[in-house]
N, C-alpha and C positions, 0 to 999 in steps of 0.2 A: 483430361489432368490438367489444367495450369497451375505454374508455381510462380511466388510472386519472386521478384528479386531484392534482395534486401538492399537496403538505400542509408546513405551516409545522413546522420544525423548529428548540430552542432550544439554540445550542448553547456553552460556558460556556468561553472562553479567556482568559486572563491577565486574572481576575476583571472580566470584562467577558461580558456578554448577546451574539450576535449572533443573530437571527432567520433563517433560510434556507428556502429553498422545494424540494422533491428528491420525488420518486416516492417512496411507502411503502416499496418495496424496498429504497433506497436509503440510508433512515433511521440503519440498524445501523452501515453502512459510513464514513456520513460523522459520526456520533458517534463512531465507532473512531478516526476520521483525526482529530478535535477530540483526545481525549483522548491519544492521540500525541503531537501537537503540543503537548500544554500541558504533560507529561511532558519534552520536550526542555527548553521553555520554562526549567520549573521545575528542571531540570537545570543548563542555564546560569546563570540568577540564583542559586542555593544555589551554585555552585562559585565564584562573584563575581569571576570573572575580567573581567566583561563589565556592563556600568552603561548607565542604558538598557532600557526596557520595548521601545521600536523596532527596537531594533540585536540586541537575544535575539531578538524575534521571526524579524528577517531572516534570525540566525546558525541558531537551529533552524529554521527552512523548508529553509534549504540545506544543513543536514546529514541531511535526511526526502532530500533529492532526491538527495542523493552515494548515500545507505544504497540508494535505490531503481535508481537506475543501475549499484550496484554488484552486487545482485539480478539485473538484467536482463542484466546481464553474463555472468553465471553461471549462465545458460540451458542448459539438453543442448543441443549445435549441432544435435542432431540430435530432430525432431519425433518424440510419442510413436507415431504413427499408423507414421512410416519407421523408426522404431524395432523396432516390432512384426513386422512388416514382413522387419524384415531377421535376425532372430530366428527367424524361421519359416522362412526361406530356407535357416541355418543347421541347424536344426532339421532338414529336407530331406534337406541334403548330410550329415548325420551320421547319419539311417537309410538314406541309401542306400548308404554305407562299410561299417556294419555289416550 
């Protein structure tokens, strides 16, 4: 059993560098998340409705969290395995009728 060592990844958010430790396979997701956060921060800053970097960062984080909650709520009510089984059952019923 091999264990992968955590590696440091450099992220740039709000014109600052953050060094974080993560597993090698998580680096791309972490960088993508940092890019997404930076985009939200830039959007809020450019809109000019809010001042103060800390406030902008918190609002950006909140907006991303709301988007995540919306995506989680939009998940299908039936899991894919259950859905496939239901489709198979319907197909069998149709075949029997034909």
